[in-house]
C-alpha positions, 0 to 999 in steps of 0.5 A, a space after each residue: 804653401 803648395 808644393 808643385 813639381 814643374 815636370 808635367 804638361 799639366 803643370 804648364 797648364 795649371 800655372 798659366 792662370 795669374 790668380 794661382 799664387 803670389 809667391 814662388 820658390 824657384 831652384 836653379 841648377 847652373 854652371 859656376 860661371 860669372 854674371 849667371 845670377 845677374 842675368 836671372 836677376 835681370 830677367 825677373 826685374 824685366 818681368 816685374 818680379 820681386 825677389 824676396 830671398 836668394 839662397 846660393 850653395 857653394 859649387 861642387 864640381 862646377 855645378 852651383 844651386 841657387 834658390 830664389 823666393 819671387 813675388 809673381 803676382 805682378 809678373 807681365 808674362 805667364 809663369 811658364 814663359 817666365 821660367 822658360 826665359 830663365 832656362 834660355 840662359 845656356 849656363 843654366 841647366 835646370 829650372 824648377 818650381 819648389 813650391 807656390 804660395 
């Protein structure tokens, strides 16, 4: 497992290769609103990702954290574009790739 912070431009360049990994652990920081997880899962399914695990913490001060392990080897877009699409959901405040295998 390779730990990869998604905070730099270099990371975006490296992740544009589809041969980098087969699984990604993604952490979402969201507002506590109905339907956010459903919207994220729809994006994953639309781009041929496969959800392996979902862990969700109890919301504190209207902020919830969700971690999702996703099979990414069959994504039909690059990983950076995939992450940007998830970030485009207005209730999502932050998306980080915690690890890639």
